C-alpha positions in Angstrom: -43.6 0.3 -2.0 -44.4 3.2 -3.9 -44.1 6.1 -1.1 -40.3 4.7 -0.8 -39.6 5.2 -4.6 -41.3 8.4 -4.6 -39.0 9.4 -1.8 -35.9 8.8 -3.3 -36.8 10.2 -6.7 -37.7 13.1 -4.6 -33.7 13.0 -2.6 -32.3 12.8 -6.4 -34.5 15.7 -7.9 -33.8 18.6 -4.3 -29.8 18.9 -4.7 -29.8 19.6 -0.8 -30.3 16.1 0.2 -28.5 14.6 -2.1 -25.3 16.8 -2.3 -25.3 16.0 1.7 -26.4 12.5 0.9 -22.9 12.4 -0.6 -20.6 14.6 0.9 -21.7 12.8 4.7 -20.8 9.3 2.5 -17.9 10.4 1.1 -16.5 11.7 4.7 -17.6 8.5 5.7 -16.2 6.2 3.4 -12.6 8.5 4.0 -12.6 8.3 7.8 -13.2 4.5 7.4 -10.1 3.2 4.5 -8.0 5.8 6.8 -8.3 4.3 10.2 -8.2 0.5 9.3 -5.0 1.6 7.0 -3.5 3.2 9.1 -4.2 -0.3 11.7 -4.3 -3.1 9.9 -2.3 -2.2 7.3 0.7 -3.2 9.0 4.1 -4.8 6.8 4.0 -7.9 8.2 1.7 -8.0 10.3 -1.2 -9.9 7.8 -4.1 -8.9 5.9 -6.7 -10.6 4.6 -8.5 -7.4 3.3 -5.6 -5.2 1.7 -3.7 -6.4 -0.9 0.0 -7.5 0.1 1.7 -5.2 -2.0 -0.7 -1.9 -0.9 1.1 -2.7 2.7 4.9 -3.0 2.0 4.4 -0.2 0.4 1.8 2.2 1.4 0.5 3.2 -1.6 0.0 0.3 -5.0 3.3 1.2 -6.7 4.1 0.0 -9.8 7.5 0.3 -11.6 9.5 0.4 -8.1 12.8 -0.5 -10.3 12.7 1.8 -13.2 13.7 4.9 -12.0 11.8 8.3 -13.4 8.7 5.9 -13.7 7.2 3.7 -11.0 3.6 5.4 -9.6 4.7 8.4 -8.0 6.8 9.9 -11.1 3.8 8.6 -12.9 1.1 11.0 -10.6 3.6 13.6 -10.9 4.1 13.6 -14.7 0.3 13.5 -14.7 -0.5 15.4 -11.8 0.8 18.4 -13.4 -0.6 17.7 -17.2 -3.6 18.0 -16.0 -3.2 20.8 -13.1 -2.4 22.7 -16.0 -5.7 21.5 -18.2 -7.8 22.0 -15.2 -5.7 26.1 -15.3 -7.1 26.5 -18.5 -10.3 25.9 -17.7 -10.7 27.5 -14.3 -9.4 30.4 -16.8 -12.3 29.7 -19.3 -15.9 29.4 -17.3 -14.6 31.8 -14.6 -16.8 34.6 -13.6 -20.0 33.4 -15.7 -22.4 33.1 -13.3 -23.2 34.6 -10.2 -24.2 30.6 -8.9 -20.4 29.2 -9.7 -18.7 31.9 -8.2 -18.5 29.8 -5.1 -17.5 26.8 -7.1 -15.0 29.0 -8.8 -13.3 29.9 -5.7 -13.3 25.9 -4.6 -12.4 25.0 -8.2 -9.4 27.6 -8.0 -8.1 26.0 -4.1 -8.5 22.5 -6.1 -6.6 22.8 -8.8 -3.6 24.6 -6.5 -3.3 22.2 -4.2 -3.4 19.7 -6.5 0.1 21.2 -7.8 0.8 20.6 -3.9 0.1 17.1 -4.2 2.1 16.5 -7.1 4.7 18.0 -6.0 5.1 15.6 -3.0 4.5 12.4 -4.7 7.6 13.7 -7.6 9.4 13.3 -4.0 8.2 10.5 -2.8 9.6 8.9 -6.4 12.8 10.9 -5.4 12.6 9.7 -1.5 11.6 5.6 -2.5 14.8 5.9 -5.0 17.3 6.8 -2.3 15.5 5.2 1.4 15.5 2.0 2.5 12.5 0.0 3.8 13.1 0.8 7.4 12.9 3.7 6.4 9.5 3.7 4.4 8.1 2.1 7.7 9.5 4.7 10.4 7.6 7.7 11.6 8.0 11.1 11.6 7.7 10.4 15.7 11.3 8.3 15.6 12.9 11.4 13.7 12.3 13.6 15.7 13.3 12.1 18.4 17.4 11.9 17.5 16.9 15.7 16.3 18.8 18.3 18.2 16.0 21.0 20.1 16.8 23.6 17.7 16.0 21.4 15.1 13.2 20.5 16.5 11.7 22.8 17.2 11.9 24.3 13.4 10.3 21.4 12.2 7.5 20.9 14.7 7.3 24.9 13.8 7.1 24.6 9.9 4.3 21.3 10.2 2.7 24.0 11.9 2.5 26.1 10.0 1.7 23.7 6.9 -1.4 22.5 8.9 -2.8 26.0 9.4 -2.8 27.1 5.5 -3.7 24.1 4.4 -6.9 23.7 6.5 -7.3 27.6 5.6 -7.6 26.9 2.6 -9.7 24.8 3.0 -12.2 25.8 5.5 -11.8 29.8 4.6 -14.6 31.2 6.1 -14.3 29.3 9.5 -11.9 31.8 12.1 -8.1 32.0 12.4 -8.6 31.0 15.7 -10.1 27.2 15.4 -7.8 27.1 12.5 -5.1 27.2 15.1 -6.2 25.1 17.2 -7.0 22.3 14.3 -3.9 22.3 13.4 -2.4 21.0 16.6 -3.8 17.8 16.9 -3.9 17.1 12.9 -0.6 18.1 13.4 0.0 15.6 16.4 -1.7 12.7 14.2 0.6 13.1 11.6 4.0 13.0 13.8 2.6 8.9 14.5 1.8 7.7 10.6 4.3 5.3 9.1 6.8 7.9 6.4 5.0 5.3 2.8 1.1 6.7 4.3 2.0 10.2 5.4 0.3 11.3 2.4 -3.1 9.7 2.6 -3.4 10.5 6.1 -2.8 14.8 5.0 -5.8 13.4 1.9 -7.9 12.2 4.1 -7.5 15.2 6.6 -8.4 17.8 3.9 -11.5 14.8 2.8 -12.8 15.4 5.7 -12.4 19.1 6.3 -13.6 19.7 2.9 -16.9 18.1 4.1 -17.0 19.4 7.5 -16.5 22.7 5.2 -19.2 21.9 2.3 -22.2 20.4 4.8 -22.1 24.2 6.6 -23.1 25.7 4.1 -26.2 27.5 4.0 -29.7 26.3 2.4 -29.2 29.3 -0.8 -24.8 27.6 -1.5 -26.9 23.9 -1.9 -27.6 24.5 -5.1 -26.6 22.3 -8.2 -22.9 22.7 -8.2 -22.8 21.7 -4.5 -24.6 18.7 -5.2 -22.3 18.1 -8.8 -18.8 18.8 -6.0 -20.1 16.4 -3.6 -20.7 13.3 -6.1 -17.6 14.2 -7.0 -16.4 14.0 -3.4 -18.0 11.1 -3.0 -17.0 9.2 -5.9 -13.2 10.0 -5.7 -13.6 8.7 -1.5 -14.4 5.6 -3.2 -11.1 4.8 -5.6 -8.3 4.4 -2.3 -10.6 1.0 -1.5 -9.8 -0.5 -5.1 -6.1 0.7 -4.9 -5.9 -1.4 -1.5 -7.4 -4.2 -1.8 -6.8 -4.6 -5.6 -3.7 -3.2 -6.2 -2.4 -6.2 -8.3 -5.7 -7.5 -10.4 -7.3 -3.8 -10.6 -5.5 -0.8 -9.6 -1.7 -1.7 -11.5 -3.4 -2.3 -14.8 -3.7 1.4 -14.4 -1.3 3.0 -13.8 -0.4 1.8 -9.6 -1.8 4.8 -7.5 -1.7 7.3 -10.6 -5.8 5.8 -10.5 -6.5 8.2 -7.8 -4.4 10.1 -8.7 -6.3 11.5 -11.9 -9.8 10.7 -10.4 -9.2 14.0 -8.2 -8.5 16.7 -11.6 -10.6 14.5 -13.6 -14.0 14.1 -10.9 -13.4 17.8 -9.9 -13.1 19.5 -13.7 -16.0 17.0 -14.0 -18.5 18.6 -12.4 -17.2 22.2 -12.4 -17.6 21.7 -16.6 -21.3 20.3 -16.0 -22.1 23.5 -13.2 -21.0 26.2 -15.5 -23.2 23.6 -18.4 -26.6 24.1 -15.7 -26.4 27.3 -15.4 -25.4 29.3 -18.9 -27.1 27.0 -20.3 -29.9 29.4 -21.1 -26.9 31.9 -22.3 -24.8 30.1 -24.9 -28.3 28.5 -26.6 -27.2 24.4 -24.9 -31.0 24.6 -24.0 -33.4 26.3 -25.9 -36.6 25.7 -24.7 -37.3 28.1 -22.1 -39.4 27.2 -18.8 -43.1 29.4 -19.2 -44.4 31.2 -16.7 
């Protein structure tokens, strides 16, 4: 019993091991969640797992009847605000330590990608006010069948380009040829996802790609910084479960899907600041007692 306790404590004190565990748990959580949602959260099919409001909308949405004040609209407003705050934090803390070079890059791309996330919610908020229920549950593939050859070709090329840029931003150490090949299944998968689930699909692919990239880091790169970001990723991966299974009872009281959107920049910002404190504590007198060799 004591040996097991010692092993657990050792894991928590080992940044690489604990970070790897958090990355694996987060990736498994995202993968399982995405599979269950795509196959079992279908309107009219009934579900003992997912909240019916979530099943209907694809998100936990509040204030659906109030123009410019639904969860999508709230996500847009708050995301833009948090991106601005994140940008200020990044410019204040960047280049403070060589050990944080990787974290600086990751946090910068996280903030930039979250701005795209905000714009997507702004679009979805507008789309929800103009489209009918049938459009929400249709897939991109169904829309493609109605297009002419030129329009279809253009849409496919834009879709592939989107995935190439998105995956390259996350897996920036990976070769362009591999990213190009990975873009094909990512794009193929999304065209069969119903419209109101596409953003969730994109986030799932992003999370899986990020976990794959981080787990392949060298031992030297798996320091406190890696561990902090891994804990943040794992924490974020658990929020969609609350949104989907307890939309009316829990998530709706915190803005519905807004709860998930807020968790992304906030958890990563906490991880980034924590890393800054860890690597700069002696320089700024945060810890006055130095280790004696």
